[in-house]
C-alpha positions in Angstrom: 0.2 0.1 0.0 1.5 3.2 -0.6 1.6 6.2 1.5 -0.7 8.3 -0.6 -3.4 5.0 -0.2 -2.5 4.8 3.8 -3.5 8.6 3.8 -6.4 8.2 2.3 -7.7 5.1 4.3 -6.9 7.1 7.7 -8.7 10.2 6.7 -11.8 7.8 5.8 -11.4 6.2 9.1 -11.0 9.5 11.0 -14.3 11.0 9.4 -15.9 7.5 10.2 -14.6 8.1 14.1 -16.0 11.6 14.1 -19.5 10.8 12.7 -19.6 8.1 14.6 -19.6 9.7 17.8 -22.7 11.0 17.4 -24.2 7.6 17.3 -23.3 6.7 21.3 -26.3 6.2 23.5 -25.0 9.0 25.6 -24.6 11.5 23.2 -28.3 10.6 21.9 -29.3 10.4 25.0 -27.9 14.5 25.6 -29.6 15.3 21.8 -33.3 13.9 23.3 -32.9 16.3 26.7 -31.4 18.9 24.4 -35.4 18.9 22.6 -36.9 18.8 25.9 -34.7 21.4 27.5 -35.8 24.0 24.4 -39.2 23.5 24.7 -41.2 25.0 28.2 -39.2 28.7 26.5 -41.5 29.7 23.6 -44.5 28.7 25.9 -44.1 30.9 28.3 -42.7 33.6 25.9 -43.3 34.2 22.0 -45.9 31.7 21.6 -47.4 33.2 24.9 -47.3 36.6 23.3 -48.4 35.2 19.8 -51.9 33.7 21.7 -52.2 37.3 24.1 -51.9 38.9 21.1 -54.6 37.3 19.1 -56.5 37.6 22.3 -56.2 41.5 22.1 -54.0 42.1 25.1 -52.7 45.3 24.6 -49.0 45.6 23.9 -47.5 47.4 27.5 -48.7 44.2 29.1 -47.4 41.6 27.0 -44.1 43.3 27.4 -44.5 42.8 30.6 -45.2 39.8 30.6 -41.1 38.9 29.5 -41.1 39.4 33.7 -42.0 35.8 33.4 -38.4 34.7 31.9 -37.0 35.9 35.3 -36.2 32.5 37.0 -33.9 31.6 33.8 -31.6 34.9 34.9 -31.7 33.7 38.9 -31.9 29.9 38.7 -28.0 30.3 40.0 -29.6 30.9 43.2 -31.4 27.3 43.2 -28.6 25.2 42.0 -26.5 24.4 44.1 -29.7 22.1 46.2 -29.9 20.1 42.9 -26.5 19.0 44.2 -27.2 18.7 48.0 -31.0 17.5 47.7 -32.3 14.0 46.6 -35.7 14.0 45.3 -38.2 11.2 47.4 -38.7 8.0 46.1 -37.2 8.8 42.1 -33.6 9.6 43.3 -33.8 6.4 45.2 -35.1 4.3 42.5 -33.2 5.7 39.1 -30.1 8.0 40.6 -29.9 11.5 42.3 -29.4 13.2 38.6 -32.1 11.1 36.9 -34.7 11.3 39.5 -34.6 15.3 39.6 -34.8 14.4 35.7 -38.0 12.8 35.7 -39.5 14.8 38.4 -38.5 17.7 36.9 -40.3 17.0 33.4 -43.2 15.9 35.4 -44.1 19.7 36.8 -42.7 20.7 33.4 -45.7 18.9 32.1 -47.9 19.9 34.5 -47.1 23.8 34.5 -48.3 23.8 30.7 -50.7 22.1 31.1 -52.0 24.2 33.6 -51.4 27.2 31.8 -53.2 26.3 28.6 -56.6 26.0 30.6 -56.4 29.7 31.7 -57.5 32.6 29.5 -55.5 35.9 28.9 -57.7 38.6 28.9 -60.5 36.9 31.8 -57.7 35.6 33.9 -54.0 37.8 32.9 -52.7 37.4 36.8 -53.2 33.7 36.5 -52.2 33.3 33.4 -48.6 35.2 34.3 -48.2 32.9 37.9 -49.1 29.6 35.2 -46.1 31.3 32.4 -43.9 32.0 35.6 -44.4 28.0 36.6 -43.3 27.1 33.3 -40.5 29.1 33.1 -39.3 28.2 36.8 -39.8 24.0 36.3 -37.9 25.1 32.6 -34.8 26.8 34.7 -34.2 24.2 36.7 -34.2 21.2 34.5 -31.7 23.3 32.3 -30.1 23.3 35.8 -30.5 19.3 36.0 -29.9 18.6 32.4 -26.5 20.8 32.5 -25.3 18.9 35.3 -26.0 15.3 33.7 -24.3 16.1 30.5 -21.0 17.1 32.0 -21.4 13.9 34.3 -22.1 11.3 31.7 -20.0 12.7 28.6 -16.3 11.7 28.5 -13.9 14.0 27.1 -13.9 12.8 23.2 -18.0 12.8 23.4 -18.1 16.7 25.2 -17.7 18.6 22.0 -20.4 16.2 20.0 -22.7 16.1 22.6 -23.0 19.8 22.8 -23.2 20.4 19.4 -26.3 17.3 19.4 -27.8 19.3 22.6 -28.4 22.9 20.6 -29.2 21.2 17.1 -32.3 19.6 19.1 -32.6 22.2 21.5 -33.4 24.7 17.9 -35.6 21.7 17.4 -37.6 21.8 20.4 -37.9 25.9 20.4 -39.1 24.8 16.7 -42.1 23.0 17.6 -43.2 24.8 20.9 -43.6 27.8 18.5 -44.5 27.2 15.1 -44.9 23.7 15.4 -47.9 25.0 18.1 -49.2 27.8 16.6 -49.7 26.0 13.5 -51.6 23.3 15.0 -53.8 25.8 16.4 -53.9 27.3 13.0 -55.0 24.2 11.6 -58.0 24.0 14.3 -59.2 26.7 13.6 -59.5 26.1 9.8 -61.0 22.5 10.5 -63.5 24.5 12.6 -62.1 24.6 16.4 -63.6 26.8 18.7 -61.6 29.8 19.3 -61.6 29.8 23.3 -60.6 26.0 23.2 -57.5 26.0 20.2 -55.0 26.9 22.9 -55.5 24.9 25.0 -54.8 22.2 22.9 -51.7 23.4 21.1 -50.5 23.4 25.3 -51.5 20.4 25.6 -49.9 18.8 22.1 -46.5 20.6 24.0 -47.0 18.8 27.4 -47.5 15.3 25.2 -43.8 16.6 24.3 -42.0 16.8 27.1 -42.3 13.0 27.0 -39.9 12.8 24.6 -37.2 14.3 27.7 -38.9 11.5 30.0 -38.5 8.8 28.0 -34.0 9.6 27.1 -34.1 10.4 31.4 -35.6 6.7 31.9 -33.5 5.1 29.1 -30.2 7.1 30.5 -27.1 5.5 32.4 -27.0 7.1 36.0 -24.0 9.2 35.9 -21.1 7.7 38.1 -20.0 9.7 41.4 -16.5 9.4 40.7 -15.2 11.1 43.8 -13.9 9.8 47.0 -15.6 10.1 49.8 -12.6 13.2 51.1 -13.7 15.4 48.4 -17.3 15.0 48.5 -18.2 18.7 49.7 -18.9 19.0 53.8 -21.4 20.6 56.0 -24.7 21.6 55.4 -26.3 22.8 52.2 -26.8 26.6 52.6 -23.1 26.3 54.1 -21.6 25.1 50.6 -23.9 26.9 48.7 -22.6 30.7 50.6 -19.0 29.3 50.5 -18.9 28.8 47.0 -20.9 32.0 45.7 -18.7 33.7 47.8 -15.5 32.7 46.7 -16.7 32.9 42.7 -17.5 36.2 43.4 -14.6 37.4 45.8 -12.1 35.9 42.6 -14.2 38.2 39.7 -14.8 41.2 41.5 -11.0 41.3 42.7 -10.2 41.6 38.9 -9.1 44.9 37.0 -12.4 46.5 36.2 -14.6 43.8 37.2 -18.0 46.0 37.6 -17.5 47.2 34.1 -17.3 44.3 32.3 -20.4 42.8 34.5 -22.1 46.1 32.7 -20.9 44.9 29.5 -22.1 41.8 29.7 -25.4 42.8 30.7 -25.6 45.2 28.1 -24.5 43.6 24.7 -27.4 41.6 23.9 -29.5 44.3 25.4 -30.5 45.4 21.7 -31.0 42.0 19.9 -33.5 41.3 23.0 -35.3 44.4 23.3 -36.5 43.9 19.3 -36.9 40.3 19.2 -39.0 40.3 22.6 -42.5 41.8 20.5 -40.9 40.4 17.0 -44.4 38.1 17.4 -46.8 40.6 18.2 -44.9 42.8 15.6 -45.6 40.3 13.0 -49.2 39.9 13.8 -49.7 43.8 13.9 -48.8 44.3 10.4 -51.1 41.9 9.0 -49.3 38.9 8.9 -51.7 35.6 10.1 -50.1 32.8 12.3 -49.5 30.3 9.4 -47.2 33.0 8.1 -46.0 33.5 11.4 -44.7 29.7 12.1 -43.7 29.3 8.7 -41.5 32.3 8.1 -40.2 33.4 11.9 -39.8 30.1 13.1 -39.7 27.6 10.2 -37.3 29.5 7.9 -35.8 31.4 11.1 -34.4 28.2 12.5 -32.3 27.3 9.4 -31.1 30.8 9.8 -30.1 31.0 13.5 -27.8 27.2 12.3 -26.6 28.6 9.8 -25.4 32.1 11.6 -24.6 29.7 14.8 -21.6 27.6 12.6 -21.1 31.1 10.7 -20.3 32.8 14.5 -17.9 29.8 15.2 -16.5 30.5 12.3 -15.6 33.7 13.6 -14.6 33.0 16.5 -11.8 30.8 15.9 -10.4 32.4 13.0 -10.7 36.3 14.8 -9.3 38.0 17.8 -12.2 37.9 20.6 -12.6 41.8 20.9 -12.4 41.6 16.5 -15.1 38.8 16.7 -16.8 41.4 19.7 -17.4 44.6 17.5 -18.4 42.3 14.3 -21.7 41.2 16.5 -22.1 43.9 17.8 -22.7 46.2 14.3 -24.4 43.5 12.8 -27.0 43.0 15.7 -27.8 46.9 15.3 -28.3 46.4 11.4 -30.4 43.4 11.7 -32.6 45.7 14.0 -32.6 48.4 11.2 -34.2 45.7 8.9 -37.2 45.9 11.2 -37.6 49.4 10.9 -37.6 48.3 6.8 -40.1 45.8 7.4 -42.5 48.0 9.7 -42.9 50.1 6.1 -42.7 47.5 3.9 -46.2 46.0 5.7 -47.2 42.8 5.3 -45.2 41.5 2.4 -43.8 38.1 2.9 -40.8 38.3 0.5 -39.9 41.5 3.0 -40.8 39.4 5.6 -38.3 36.2 4.7 -35.2 38.5 4.2 -35.7 39.9 7.9 -35.9 37.0 9.9 -33.7 35.6 7.5 -30.9 39.0 8.6 -32.6 38.8 11.7 -31.9 35.3 12.9 -28.6 34.9 10.9 -26.8 38.0 12.9 -28.3 37.1 16.7 -26.5 33.5 16.5 -23.3 35.0 15.3 -23.7 37.3 18.2 -24.5 34.5 20.6 -22.1 32.2 19.7 -19.2 35.0 20.1 -20.4 36.1 22.8 -20.9 32.6 24.9 -16.9 32.5 24.0 -16.3 35.9 25.4 -18.6 34.5 28.8 -16.1 31.6 28.5 -13.2 32.6 28.1 -13.7 35.0 31.6 -14.1 31.8 33.5 -10.4 31.3 33.6 -10.5 29.8 37.1 -11.3 26.2 37.0 -12.8 25.5 40.8 -15.1 28.9 40.1 -15.8 28.1 36.3 -19.7 26.7 37.2 -20.7 29.3 39.4 -18.8 32.0 37.6 -20.4 30.9 34.2 -24.2 30.6 35.6 -23.5 34.3 37.3 -22.7 35.6 34.1 -25.0 34.3 31.9 -27.6 35.3 34.6 -26.5 39.1 34.5 -26.4 38.4 30.2 -30.6 37.6 30.7 -31.0 40.6 32.0 -31.7 42.5 29.0 -34.0 39.8 27.9 -36.1 39.9 31.0 -35.9 43.4 32.9 -34.3 45.6 31.0 -36.6 44.6 27.8 -40.2 44.2 29.2 -41.0 48.0 29.0 -41.2 47.4 24.9 -44.1 47.0 24.3 -44.8 50.5 26.0 -42.6 52.1 23.7 -43.7 50.6 21.1 -47.2 51.8 21.5 -46.3 55.6 22.2 -43.9 55.6 19.1 -44.9 53.7 16.6 -43.0 50.4 15.5 -40.9 51.8 12.9 -39.2 54.2 15.6 -39.0 51.9 18.1 -36.9 49.8 15.8 -34.6 52.7 15.3 -34.8 53.2 19.3 -34.1 49.3 19.8 -31.1 49.8 17.4 -29.7 52.6 19.5 -29.8 50.8 22.6 -26.7 49.2 21.5 -24.7 52.6 22.1 -23.8 52.1 25.5 -22.3 48.4 25.3 -20.2 50.3 21.5 -18.7 52.7 24.3 -17.6 49.8 27.2 -16.3 47.5 24.7 -14.2 50.5 22.8 -13.4 50.7 26.7 -12.3 47.6 28.1 -10.8 47.1 24.6 -8.3 50.3 24.9 -7.5 49.0 28.9 -6.3 46.0 27.8 -9.1 43.9 28.9 -9.1 41.3 26.1 -5.2 40.5 25.2 -4.8 37.9 28.5 -8.9 36.4 27.4 -7.0 36.1 23.7 -4.1 34.3 24.7 -6.1 31.8 26.7 
């Protein structure tokens, strides 16, 4: 066999080995859990906003519902409970991680069903409570899945597991968004009563939680290979306070730590400020639910997947600071495209172009931003805690800061609103320039 033949054979075996990792049972289980993780977000977010807009709830109230996403922001507060406590009966039968997985998924399915039984017009406070229950159960499930993924996968499987997880997460998001909305539109077309179709849409979504439940039941409990001396001592409260204190102290002792944290809060704000009202905007300018499901969710998913790939290539090829500048300007440009869409009105080709640009650029920004957050977690002993805290801060723009978007849109109109969301990126650009001038990125880029 010639050297060329040996090289070709080795390349084929390498590609086959790289592909085969995606077929390993542990990676497939993580993929199914990714679907379960992505499913609930839209049910208390964009899908709920469409339901409320269709029922005539005012934009101000819809915007305020962004606050029900707060559990995703503060989930680090109760994450240690998942490590410290067992679920009665389930943990004894299934193991600590799988017990928590099954418990959170059962609670999540019940919360989705409860939310589906409510009326956004007659009982807005109960709807808010139901959405908060869904978000809290979902955030807790994310805590458990993250721990299960890290502990279950071998080092050689981590990259493939995360790639499969993200792809399945997007599919779950699509099912809970476009899937549920399209199903509701079909029920209406078939003559279903308007007051009941959304209930059956949420029943369908609750049924899809079963995919994650099946994955948890067929999974293998991760092995706890810690020695007795390495296991945390003291009660749960003591361990939580000690971990949080040390993680905070290490981070806050860094140069310009407060401004770094402010930058983390603001970087994705302009994107989130516009995104929270995308659904009501599309309906308000004349599109129906079927068009929303097909274009915003369907086409948007494909654009997001391509954008994620592009973001990874940019982050790998360019310095971190340069990548952040590119992401920042792309996010601003995507908001300006919505100004054009507001002027164009109910034009399907224009909406397709707008959604492609928005989802593609947003995914690029997300990948690059997550790479930055990962680089900030430089001390291995505090990686999990610091990353949870940083992602919690990053979520403030999507929840708290963007909650007043509906009032702004009502007061200004759509074109001016999206122009304002574009200008909302300026504070983060100023901070980015200042941090770069201070040499903040040099040590991060060397890692």
